[in-house]
FIBA-551265 format. One record per residue: x, y, z of N, C-alpha, C, CB in turn; residue in one letter. Coordinates in pm, whole numbers, padded with zeros to 5 digits, always signed. Glycine has a CB too. Example, Ala and Ser with C-alpha at 12.3 -4.5 7.8 and 13.67 -1.06 7.14 Angstrom:
BEGIN
+01319-00569+00780+01230-00450+00780+01320-00330+00780+01131-00447+00905a;+01285-00225+00708+01367-00106+00714+01290+00003+00787+01408-00060+00572s;
END
This chain:
BEGIN
-00391+03227-01964-00398+03275-01832-00275+03199-01818-00531+03249-01733m;-00154+03251-01662-00126+03225-01576-00220+03102-01495-00110+03337-01536a;-00132+03088-01454-00130+02912-01293-00102+03051-01184+00097+02713-01291k;-00171+03041-01070-00161+03126-00933-00171+02985-00905-00276+03259-00867i;-00045+02912-00768-00075+02812-00681-00052+02875-00579-00014+02692-00690c;-00220+02790-00517-00337+02734-00420-00280+02777-00309-00373+02571-00416l;-00130+02742-00272-00109+02734-00147-00062+02933-00107+00024+02592-00125i;+00042+02979-00188+00154+03050-00162+00033+03235-00212+00330+02976-00291c;-00036+03170-00382-00157+03265-00435-00034+03358-00522-00273+03367-00286q;+00082+03324-00485+00188+03366-00628+00170+03339-00801+00323+03283-00605k;+00145+03398-00834+00215+03374-01000+00277+03293-01010+00299+03461-01064k;+00303+03144-01138+00400+03091-01182+00390+03058-01327+00425+02995-01107i;+00525+03124-01319+00655+03165-01428+00587+03024-01526+00878+03147-01346g;+00563+03080-01658+00534+03033-01776+00725+02904-01787+00499+03211-01913i;+00825+02964-01746+00953+02873-01655+00982+02842-01552+01048+02899-01651m;+00924+02811-01465+00958+02764-01376+00773+02626-01337+01016+02916-01268e;+00842+02511-01208+00800+02424-01253+00615+02439-01157+00920+02296-01232e;+00542+02317-01217+00449+02346-01119+00330+02272-01138+00421+02480-01112s;+00266+02229-01004+00177+02096-00939+00083+02094-00973+00149+02076-00812y;+00015+02017-01004-00133+01982-01033-00154+01940-00869-00165+01841-01170p;-00277+02013-00833-00352+01964-00671-00480+01911-00713-00388+02104-00541f;-00514+01759-00679-00622+01693-00685-00616+01636-00803-00730+01762-00664g;-00777+01610-00803-00794+01620-00948-00886+01711-00998-00829+01504-01000t;-00895+01860-00946-00885+01961-00916-00814+02034-00965-00877+01964-00835t;-00874+02187-01074-00732+02302-01188-00616+02359-01100-00811+02488-01271f;-00678+02286-00990-00531+02425-00869-00427+02358-00951-00485+02396-00615h;-00326+02455-00895-00220+02439-00885-00109+02514-00752-00203+02464-01008y;+00008+02402-00819+00121+02485-00691+00292+02498-00739+00125+02365-00519v;+00312+02622-00668+00469+02644-00750+00476+02491-00621+00610+02860-00725c;+00600+02494-00641+00728+02407-00662+00753+02363-00477+00886+02522-00755a;+00805+02552-00453+00839+02503-00316+00737+02462-00197+00915+02601-00266n;+00566+02539-00195+00461+02479-00228+00542+02301-00205+00400+02542-00394c;+00509+02313-00322+00439+02193-00327+00564+02075-00286+00365+02177-00487n;+00734+02092-00201+00750+01958-00146+00712+02072+00010+00937+01847-00180s;+00735+02180+00115+00692+02167+00194+00504+02043+00236+00716+02303+00201d;+00410+02089+00103+00303+01983+00139+00342+01889+00104+00181+01988+00095y;+00392+01855+00039+00443+01708+00034+00460+01647+00149+00565+01694-00028r;+00565+01723+00189+00619+01668+00376+00527+01635+00479+00697+01788+00466l;+00431+01728+00390+00309+01746+00588+00172+01603+00484+00159+02066+00639i;+00124+01569+00408+00052+01557+00328+00116+01383+00379+00061+01653+00179h;+00194+01342+00277+00259+01255+00281+00328+01175+00397+00316+01293+00215f;+00248+01065+00515+00320+01137+00601+00422+01037+00609+00251+01183+00730k;+00410+00843+00531+00563+00825+00572+00691+00882+00561+00594+00743+00537p;+00643+01022+00471+00834+01087+00473+00867+01083+00638+00862+01310+00401t;+00769+01056+00698+00813+01168+00829+00905+01097+00933+00667+01227+00926w;+00919+00973+00835+01068+00889+00947+01197+00901+00854+01046+00669+00987k;+01202+00980+00775+01310+00975+00760+01312+01180+00785+01354+00877+00610r;+01267+01225+00867+01246+01368+00805+01279+01443+00994+01033+01397+00705t;+01321+01509+01063+01349+01575+01167+01191+01596+01237+01436+01710+01123d;+01170+01626+01368+01050+01697+01445+00999+01830+01371+01101+01739+01601n;+01173+01901+01393+01255+02064+01303+01167+02122+01216+01403+02038+01187k;+01195+02020+01084+01132+02037+00984+01045+02053+00961+01137+01995+00936k;+00933+01898+00934+00809+01931+00989+00709+02057+00993+00833+01911+01090i;+00794+02068+01174+00783+02226+01230+00710+02291+01145+00915+02311+01245s;+00838+02342+01016+00911+02464+00946+00742+02414+00891+01103+02467+00837a;+00756+02329+00741+00666+02269+00628+00550+02386+00664+00614+02077+00646c;+00481+02313+00881+00393+02354+00846+00305+02461+00883+00360+02282+00841i;+00417+02533+00984+00377+02672+00947+00414+02723+00844+00407+02756+01023d;+00502+02701+00756+00512+02799+00604+00329+02811+00573+00624+02684+00429n;+00335+02608+00537+00177+02635+00491+00063+02712+00527+00123+02545+00498v;+00054+02686+00629-00088+02742+00760-00041+02903+00743-00065+02664+00992y;+00069+02911+00772+00072+03169+00753+00024+03162+00588+00348+03312+00759k;+00047+03089+00497-00016+03100+00367-00150+03066+00322+00049+03041+00296k;-00272+02945+00351-00379+02981+00368-00434+02969+00486-00435+02941+00295i;-00372+03062+00565-00523+03105+00718-00564+03247+00658-00445+03142+00952n;-00614+03276+00505-00682+03360+00510-00729+03357+00428-00655+03444+00534y;-00865+03409+00379-00974+03352+00235-00926+03449+00122-01181+03380+00260p;-00988+03388+00016-00939+03464-00133-01037+03389-00179-00772+03449-00215v;-01015+03581-00322-01249+03531-00388-01209+03540-00437-01421+03579-00399e;-01148+03341-00489-01142+03290-00563-01267+03129-00496-00980+03297-00599d;-01425+03151-00475-01471+03036-00358-01436+02844-00426-01694+03068-00329s;-01378+02869-00550-01350+02721-00587-01182+02703-00506-01349+02697-00794f;-01057+02806-00459-00945+02744-00432-00955+02814-00255-00801+02789-00555q;-01102+02863-00266-01085+02981-00134-01161+02777-00068-01237+03223-00128d;-01263+02692-00066-01265+02563-00045-01200+02491-00044-01310+02521-00083k;-01025+02489-00136-00955+02400-00139-00841+02442-00010-00910+02381-00287a;-00883+02589+00019-00672+02605+00077-00830+02588+00220-00487+02852+00038r;-00897+02592+00231-00978+02573+00367-00944+02405+00434-01169+02595+00326k;-00915+02332+00284-00947+02197+00308-00751+02141+00378-01026+02111+00120g;-00694+02201+00309-00525+02261+00422-00552+02222+00506-00469+02416+00469i;-00613+02428+00555-00609+02441+00683-00658+02308+00802-00689+02559+00690k;-00756+02252+00700-00852+02210+00845-00728+02048+00833-01114+02176+00813h;-00677+02016+00723-00560+01900+00720-00441+01935+00877-00452+01923+00529e;-00412+02091+00857-00313+02145+00902-00315+02075+01107-00338+02333+00857i;-00507+02137+01095-00513+02152+01297-00541+02085+01286-00578+02231+01413e;-00594+01884+01257-00623+01823+01294-00443+01694+01271-00774+01822+01242e;-00401+01757+01304-00268+01716+01317-00229+01785+01421-00184+01734+01204i;-00199+01928+01361-00141+01993+01553-00239+01990+01702-00116+02191+01545l;-00335+01977+01626-00449+01941+01759-00481+02058+01847-00387+01824+01870q;-00409+02187+01790-00369+02257+01912-00305+02333+01935-00337+02215+01978g;-00211+02209+01938-00055+02308+01959+00029+02295+01885+00030+02293+02071h;+00093+02487+01906+00179+02526+01838+00205+02497+01720+00252+02513+01884s;+00301+02432+01753+00376+02379+01667+00433+02182+01658+00484+02480+01693s;+00421+02117+01558+00436+02004+01518+00543+01948+01653+00488+02008+01358f;+00625+02041+01648+00738+02006+01839+00664+01948+01886+00787+02131+01976e;+00595+02097+01948+00525+02074+02053+00471+02071+02104+00520+02076+02091e;+00433+01922+02017+00312+01791+01959+00333+01698+02030+00317+01723+01807l;+00433+01651+01971+00604+01494+01958+00569+01546+02196+00934+01613+01802q;+00659+01682+02180+00688+01576+02309+00571+01616+02419+00865+01600+02389n;+00446+01729+02425+00332+01756+02512+00311+01567+02501+00186+01892+02439d;+00319+01454+02415+00263+01321+02402+00405+01219+02450+00199+01295+02226i;+00448+01277+02349+00591+01213+02495+00615+01188+02573+00667+01236+02547g;+00600+01273+02677+00633+01317+02808+00512+01203+02864+00617+01506+02842q;+00393+01138+02810+00401+01064+02852+00389+00916+02849+00376+01105+02890y;+00509+00841+02773+00549+00738+02690+00687+00660+02710+00546+00793+02566f;+00773+00717+02871+00894+00725+02935+00991+00560+02885+00851+00748+03118p;+00988+00551+02892+01107+00406+02809+01123+00294+02889+01289+00448+02783e;+01088+00347+02990+01104+00252+03149+00969+00220+03107+01135+00336+03339e;+00876+00223+03117+00726+00185+03128+00645+00158+03040+00664+00261+03176t;+00721+00194+02869+00635+00162+02743+00679+00005+02650+00661+00308+02636t;+00560-00023+02654+00647-00086+02506+00569-00031+02388+00649-00278+02487i;+00687-00053+02313+00683+00006+02156+00680-00189+02081+00886+00143+02103n;+00530-00072+01966+00524-00172+01880+00541-00165+01695+00401-00217+01922y;+00680-00111+01726+00806-00077+01568+00710+00064+01542+00804-00242+01371e;+00708+00133+01674+00642+00336+01592+00552+00297+01577+00689+00436+01430d;+00430+00271+01588+00304+00233+01480+00194+00276+01627+00297+00011+01395l;+00216+00210+01761+00133+00202+01872+00240+00198+02002+00033+00067+01857f;+00234+00203+02074+00301+00280+02255+00220+00237+02361+00291+00474+02281k;+00252+00192+02427+00153+00224+02524+00185+00170+02718+00013+00141+02448v;+00128+00241+02767+00193+00241+02943+00077+00247+03003+00299+00380+03008n;+00141+00061+03086-00005+00042+03140+00019+00092+03258-00072-00104+03148s;+00151+00112+03303+00154+00254+03402+00036+00320+03482+00191+00367+03318a;-00002+00398+03358-00080+00517+03336-00184+00483+03239+00004+00635+03289n;-00177+00371+03194-00331+00296+03131-00372+00420+03012-00494+00278+03287r;-00206+00434+02969-00235+00564+02840-00180+00497+02701-00125+00739+02873t;-00281+00453+02545-00143+00408+02443-00165+00506+02357-00133+00247+02359f;-00085+00510+02225-00083+00640+02109-00037+00491+02010+00069+00826+02133a;-00097+00616+01991-00110+00613+01797-00025+00718+01713-00285+00658+01740v;+00113+00629+01613+00191+00707+01527+00160+00670+01417+00320+00706+01541l;+00290+00774+01314+00333+00707+01196+00392+00801+01183+00255+00656+01089c;+00522+00675+01052+00599+00674+01072+00739+00673+01191+00569+00710+01019a;+00711+00687+01282+00770+00720+01458+00712+00872+01498+00983+00728+01472g;+00619+00933+01457+00602+01024+01510+00458+00971+01588+00613+01140+01416k;+00434+01065+01690+00401+01106+01733+00157+01138+01720+00525+01177+01713y;+00085+01114+01670-00055+01143+01609-00140+01124+01743-00104+01030+01472i;-00117+01117+01833-00266+01097+01954-00270+00972+02042-00426+01079+01866t;-00259+01038+02147-00282+00943+02247-00382+00952+02349-00178+00928+02305y;-00511+00836+02420-00549+00780+02456-00571+00763+02574-00523+00736+02416h;-00614+00697+02617-00704+00719+02814-00754+00557+02701-00900+00934+02895s;-00647+00457+02832-00821+00353+02775-00899+00379+02850-00840+00178+02775f;-00945+00434+02911-01069+00458+02921-01244+00445+02747-01022+00615+02988d;-01095+00539+02708-01132+00617+02520-01233+00518+02451-00960+00620+02384e;-01109+00412+02434-01175+00323+02380-01300+00270+02365-01136+00267+02402l;-01340+00225+02224-01517+00210+02235-01507-00001+02219-01637+00332+02032l;-01379+00019+02068-01358-00091+02020-01251-00076+01851-01516-00152+02015d;-01209-00225+01832-01099-00182+01725-01203-00314+01551-00853-00262+01818y;-01084-00329+01528-01138-00438+01364-01005-00390+01359-01290-00399+01205k;-00991-00550+01270-00886-00555+01189-00918-00569+01027-00809-00665+01240i;-00923-00473+00956-00977-00491+00847-00872-00461+00671-01103-00396+00878v;-00858-00609+00629-00707-00677+00537-00802-00583+00398-00674-00940+00515e;-00759-00526+00347-00856-00503+00168-01032-00482+00188-00841-00696+00045e;-01017-00364+00306-01156-00410+00307-01240-00475+00363-01176-00445+00245g;-01188-00559+00373-01236-00698+00468-01211-00610+00566-01148-00866+00474n;-01301-00680+00707-01366-00677+00809-01339-00846+00885-01520-00630+00762t;-01189-00910+00929-01159-01004+01016-01209-01083+01081-01119-00978+01072l;-01146-00900+01201-01230-00957+01304-01286-00826+01421-01130-01084+01381t;-01328-00772+01531-01344-00669+01578-01357-00706+01732-01448-00602+01510t;-01341-00622+01838-01290-00662+01980-01368-00777+02067-01294-00533+02066g;-01548-00685+02055-01596-00734+02130-01707-00851+02044-01639-00625+02218r;-01646-00865+01944-01754-00968+01845-01628-01142+01823-01796-00845+01616s;-01511-01064+01770-01399-01183+01729-01297-01223+01804-01330-01155+01620g;-01230-01341+01777-01087-01315+01838-00952-01218+01867-01049-01376+01796s;-00975-01231+01959-00795-01138+01948-00696-01145+01893-00716-01133+02031a;-00667-01203+01773-00574-01181+01732-00663-01324+01615-00424-01175+01839a;-00612-01240+01445-00645-01302+01309-00482-01421+01304-00660-01142+01152i;-00501-01547+01222-00499-01678+01128-00383-01606+01072-00643-01727+01016g;-00361-01694+01039-00257-01672+00937-00348-01670+00764-00128-01820+00959m;-00438-01837+00764-00566-01794+00689-00668-01769+00636-00582-01787+00668l;-00715-01676+00773-00761-01570+00771-00746-01472+00781-00802-01565+00801l;-00615-01376+00767-00536-01320+00718-00561-01322+00606-00441-01346+00744a;-00540-01373+00466-00526-01413+00410-00525-01441+00289-00538-01430+00446g;-00618-01604+00227-00547-01715+00115-00662-01638-00001-00571-01944+00157t;-00739-01610-00009-00780-01655-00111-00682-01482-00224-00989-01688-00092s;-00647-01414-00210-00524-01366-00371-00613-01153-00414-00593-01568-00618g;-00543-01183-00432-00595-01068-00465-00671-01068-00701-00426-00945-00407a;-00739-01043-00692-00689-01051-00869-00677-00848-00823-00874-01141-01055i;-00527-00890-01008-00475-00796-01046-00524-00777-01195-00341-00809-01020i;-00533-00566-01241-00529-00659-01373-00702-00627-01391-00467-00862-01346g;-00764-00625-01506-00881-00548-01516-00969-00650-01519-00892-00453-01629s;-01085-00632-01471-01137-00674-01453-01179-00834-01497-01170-00593-01458a;-01197-00795-01557-01189-00963-01712-01044-01001-01644-01163-00903-01976g;-00962-00962-01651-00816-01065-01603-00848-01224-01506-00702-00946-01474s;-00855-01345-01554-00857-01402-01477-00654-01441-01432-00971-01505-01527k;-00650-01352-01414-00498-01396-01320-00520-01389-01160-00355-01273-01354k;-00444-01486-01055-00475-01404-00950-00329-01400-00846-00619-01468-00875t;-00360-01324-00828-00179-01378-00719-00236-01353-00605+00006-01265-00728q;-00106-01413-00515-00121-01336-00351-00046-01187-00327-00038-01448-00224n;-00179-01132-00301-00108-00991-00304-00241-00897-00197-00084-00918-00512l;-00150-00772-00095-00247-00766-00046-00162-00604-00027-00301-00884+00065i;-00209-00493+00029-00138-00376+00016-00224-00292+00081-00102-00334-00121s;-00322-00360+00122-00359-00288+00316-00400-00379+00449-00516-00181+00318q;-00326-00380+00535-00396-00396+00696-00394-00280+00777-00321-00503+00790l;-00515-00303+00790-00505-00168+00886-00587-00257+01030-00618+00011+00803d;-00566-00140+01127-00618-00231+01285-00734-00027+01252-00416-00276+01515i;-00772-00093+01295-00950+00069+01289-01017+00061+01409-01128+00038+01149v;-00933+00205+01466-01023+00170+01639-01119+00308+01607-00889+00190+01847l;-01223+00245+01743-01296+00341+01757-01312+00380+01882-01396+00322+01704m;-01342+00563+01878-01378+00597+02044-01400+00704+02060-01286+00577+02146f;-01487+00680+02214-01633+00714+02321-01675+00885+02232-01569+00743+02569k;-01754+00874+02254-01795+01058+02237-01882+01093+02139-01668+01158+02196g;-01969+01180+02075-02060+01209+02002-02009+01188+01793-02095+01369+02071l;-01924+01240+01774-01776+01265+01708-01732+01092+01657-01642+01346+01853d;-01800+01060+01744-01768+00873+01684-01636+00855+01621-01884+00811+01543a;-01497+01008+01715-01372+00935+01628-01363+00816+01596-01260+00939+01678k;-01282+00786+01491-01208+00647+01497-01036+00691+01409-01329+00499+01391i;-00945+00611+01446-00797+00620+01337-00778+00494+01373-00646+00736+01365e;-00667+00557+01255-00614+00353+01246-00446+00373+01228-00698+00228+01043e;-00426+00218+01297-00259+00187+01205-00291+00121+01118-00126+00103+01271i;-00194+00212+01112-00175+00151+00873-00061+00060+00882-00096+00324+00702h;-00048-00127+00886+00072-00193+00870+00149-00240+00800+00077-00246+00902l;+00016-00249+00692+00050-00254+00517-00054-00171+00413+00038-00430+00461v;-00017-00043+00388-00021+00075+00331+00125+00061+00128+00043+00204+00508n;+00147-00109+00128+00218-00096+00013+00145-00258-00034+00411-00069+00036t;+00182-00295-00164+00157-00417-00199+00269-00461-00217+00079-00437-00294t;+00269-00628-00088+00394-00747-00033+00254-00838-00071+00484-00748+00182i;+00401-00968-00078+00313-01151-00185+00271-01164+00033+00526-01385-00325d;+00161-01196+00066+00125-01237+00140+00226-01416+00235-00006-01228+00069k;+00350-01468+00150+00331-01551+00142+00476-01503+00222+00279-01625+00029g;+00504-01350+00180+00704-01320+00204+00666-01349+00371+00805-01089+00153s;+00793-01332+00439+00840-01328+00509+00764-01158+00562+00976-01371+00472d;+00799-01038+00469+00696-00977+00559+00587-00913+00503+00751-00887+00640l;+00458-01040+00496+00360-01021+00534+00373-01124+00698+00257-01053+00409y;+00423-01192+00775+00370-01302+00789+00430-01180+00940+00415-01482+00714k;+00535-01062+00926+00590-01032+00978+00502-00853+01059+00710-01060+00891e;+00455-00892+00931+00301-00771+00991+00163-00830+01025+00244-00652+00858k;+00091-00975+00978+00065-00994+01061+00041-01089+01228+00035-00967+01007v;+00214-01064+01256+00223-01106+01418+00236-00955+01488+00381-01221+01460s;+00285-00829+01418+00266-00763+01519+00154-00700+01526+00351-00694+01537l;+00067-00712+01405-00104-00728+01361-00186-00774+01534-00129-00906+01204c;-00156-00922+01532-00183-00991+01604-00157-00948+01795-00118-01093+01538n;-00039-00864+01828+00045-00803+01930-00058-00706+01905+00214-00772+01918k;-00018-00664+01842-00138-00501+01893-00332-00481+01965-00164-00413+01712i;-00332-00584+01817-00470-00708+01899-00522-00700+02038-00416-00869+01913a;-00397-00799+02086-00423-00897+02213-00407-00721+02319-00256-01076+02244v;-00386-00624+02292-00332-00567+02369-00511-00460+02369-00158-00512+02318v;-00524-00393+02313-00646-00421+02273-00788-00451+02328-00623-00492+02221l;-00706-00544+02314-00882-00659+02307-00892-00676+02518-00833-00934+02178k;-00763-00707+02485-00727-00641+02730-00784-00523+02760-00519-00580+02807q;-00761-00447+02682-00815-00278+02697-00954-00277+02730-00803-00181+02553i;-01084-00341+02528-01144-00324+02574-01238-00429+02632-01160-00253+02523v;-01198-00552+02694-01259-00632+02736-01261-00594+02944-01187-00772+02662e;-01130-00546+02979-01174-00507+03119-01226-00440+03102-01114-00475+03213e;-01293-00353+03073-01436-00200+03078-01499-00275+03053-01464-00050+02975k;-01531-00391+02966-01705-00405+03001-01721-00532+03094-01813-00435+02844a;-01562-00589+03163-01620-00635+03290-01593-00570+03413-01585-00758+03311d;-01622-00457+03442-01643-00374+03503-01696-00266+03441-01559-00359+03558n;-01882-00325+03414-01948-00250+03317-02052-00397+03395-01879-00218+03117s;-02182-00264+03397-02348-00342+03434-02402-00363+03378-02442-00308+03490t;-02475-00492+03364-02558-00582+03221-02617-00444+03121-02740-00709+03290e;-02689-00367+03102-02770-00253+03115-02603-00183+03015-02833-00191+03320d;-02546-00072+03135-02389-00064+03047-02360-00117+02865-02280-00183+03146a;-02377-00317+02940-02283-00310+02837-02320-00283+02627-02217-00457+02876k;-02450-00404+02778-02542-00405+02648-02576-00294+02573-02660-00452+02674h;-02588-00103+02550-02573-00029+02570-02494-00001+02479-02565-00020+02662e;-02284-00039+02559-02217+00063+02482-02199-00064+02310-02030+00128+02591r;-02233-00213+02321-02237-00285+02236-02326-00267+02119-02250-00377+02288g;-02401-00174+02189-02545-00080+02006-02491-00003+01987-02728+00004+02005a;-02375+00110+02013-02266+00211+02039-02168+00197+01918-02188+00185+02186r;-02108+00097+01923-01994-00042+01915-02055-00078+01809-01981-00175+02041a;-02181-00160+01793-02217-00139+01578-02244-00056+01546-02324-00198+01488i;-02303+00049+01587-02357+00199+01539-02238+00249+01485-02419+00307+01661y;-02143+00309+01619-02067+00349+01547-01881+00324+01417-02083+00405+01631a;-01909+00122+01409-01824+00135+01340-01890+00147+01212-01736+00045+01360f;-02045+00130+01175-02106+00131+01099-02019+00333+01022-02276+00088+01170s;-02108+00401+01084-01998+00584+01036-01950+00532+00950-01855+00674+01139v;-01868+00508+01115-01718+00452+01066-01685+00407+00909-01689+00315+01152a;-01744+00308+00850-01761+00242+00755-01796+00348+00635-01857+00141+00789d;-01860+00419+00688-01838+00559+00569-01774+00645+00561-01914+00635+00547e;-01735+00616+00679-01613+00746+00600-01477+00749+00605-01622+00883+00653i;-01478+00583+00669-01346+00488+00599-01379+00534+00443-01358+00275+00627l;-01462+00535+00413-01489+00441+00188-01443+00601+00209-01728+00358+00049k;-01491+00733+00204-01501+00841+00174-01369+00882+00237-01625+00900+00208f;-01272+00865+00350-01185+00859+00340-01089+00818+00179-01191+00802+00439k;-01108+00734+00161-01026+00597+00105-01073+00712-00152-01198+00318+00195k;-01131+00765-00159-01210+00849-00250-01088+01011-00241-01411+00871-00172l;-01127+01078-00112-01025+01151-00074-00797+01113-00088-01093+01155+00075r;-00790+00975-00043-00671+00997-00095-00657+00930-00170-00581+00996-00034d;-00696+00871-00308-00728+00878-00399-00695+00968-00522-00807+00873-00367d;-00756+01091-00441-00739+01172-00569-00874+01231-00598-00688+01082-00695g;-01020+01175-00568-01104+01169-00642-01194+01319-00560-01165+01005-00652i;-01190+01287-00464-01243+01419-00399-01155+01444-00275-01408+01408-00354i;-01142+01622-00271-01065+01736-00277-01098+01685-00068-01142+01920-00393t;-01021+01705+00024-01060+01727+00133-01086+01810+00275-01035+01678+00133e;-01172+01953+00133-01289+02013+00166-01412+01900+00179-01315+02123+00056a;-01456+01854+00021-01506+01798+00035-01600+01655+00133-01463+01822-00022e;-01453+01643+00100-01460+01475+00232-01478+01506+00379-01285+01371+00246f;-01467+01657+00437-01506+01747+00539-01606+01670+00507-01504+01906+00544q;-01661+01732+00508-01784+01787+00425-01844+01651+00488-01775+01817+00228t;-01879+01593+00389-01959+01430+00410-01943+01362+00522-01916+01319+00314q;-01787+01408+00582-01796+01277+00746-01896+01423+00921-01475+01211+00828k;-01827+01585+00899-01976+01550+00912-02124+01550+00951-01972+01508+00930q;-02132+01533+00772-02251+01490+00767-02357+01298+00845-02235+01513+00617k;-02260+01271+00840-02199+01137+00885-02226+01233+01008-02028+01060+00831l;-02089+01221+01096-02105+01206+01215-02269+01299+01221-01960+01261+01303l;-02318+01364+01234-02417+01466+01314-02533+01402+01310-02437+01616+01256s;-02547+01212+01169-02648+01131+01254-02647+01039+01367-02696+01068+01188l;-02790+01088+01424-02865+01039+01534-02828+00912+01603-02989+01025+01492d;-02812+00804+01695-02781+00761+01725-02898+00667+01827-02691+00827+01734y;
END
């Protein structure tokens, strides 16, 4: 039986290259694979101009923006469509998104934290970036809380912890490498994130990825990442505490309770997100579970 490209819906010839999509039995052709990989694997954006990213997004979106008879393919295509719409956030192109957010962060009044986080105190806004490209921006008032996560473990939160993490707290135990029965322990880390939680009924969360490849905790690179994490955390804590200082006692208690609830929801969403990123579940399945969690009442 001939393979059908999940994205363009064209038959993939016997002599043509095809690529499996996720853990399902879907395949994509070479051209669609090239476009989708650029969209999905955001670290590649660092060396790609906005026009090329826009063109890839436009190519893929046009091809998947209609239903197909195969229900399994249709579900997977809807997942891709949702992924693109989350990137564009209502903008007509990736270039427009970058220009729209960029206007709030002129160089003269903006502090840039290594193209991962930007803050402009003059207009009380901050932006989350990935590979130097804007993902979202927010006003200070939208931030509910944040937490620092290393290897799945929460090190500190904005409301209950210190502003920064120390080198000892930030990982001295090391990670078990290899099989479950292995006794070999190496001082390695592959995840250090700052997770942001925002106000609103949808319990929106965003992640600033400081470490997403395996590095040695004794290396200078790790120390640089922890230093950057601390600098961003200090800014976030100041934003959170500034709002708390201007609140009534009842408002402070309610916000604190909501922060705890929101992070419990966020933790569950992050678990499903990891399953999606590891290819264990599809984008559509991730979105279904996410919506179920967000529909729970506080």
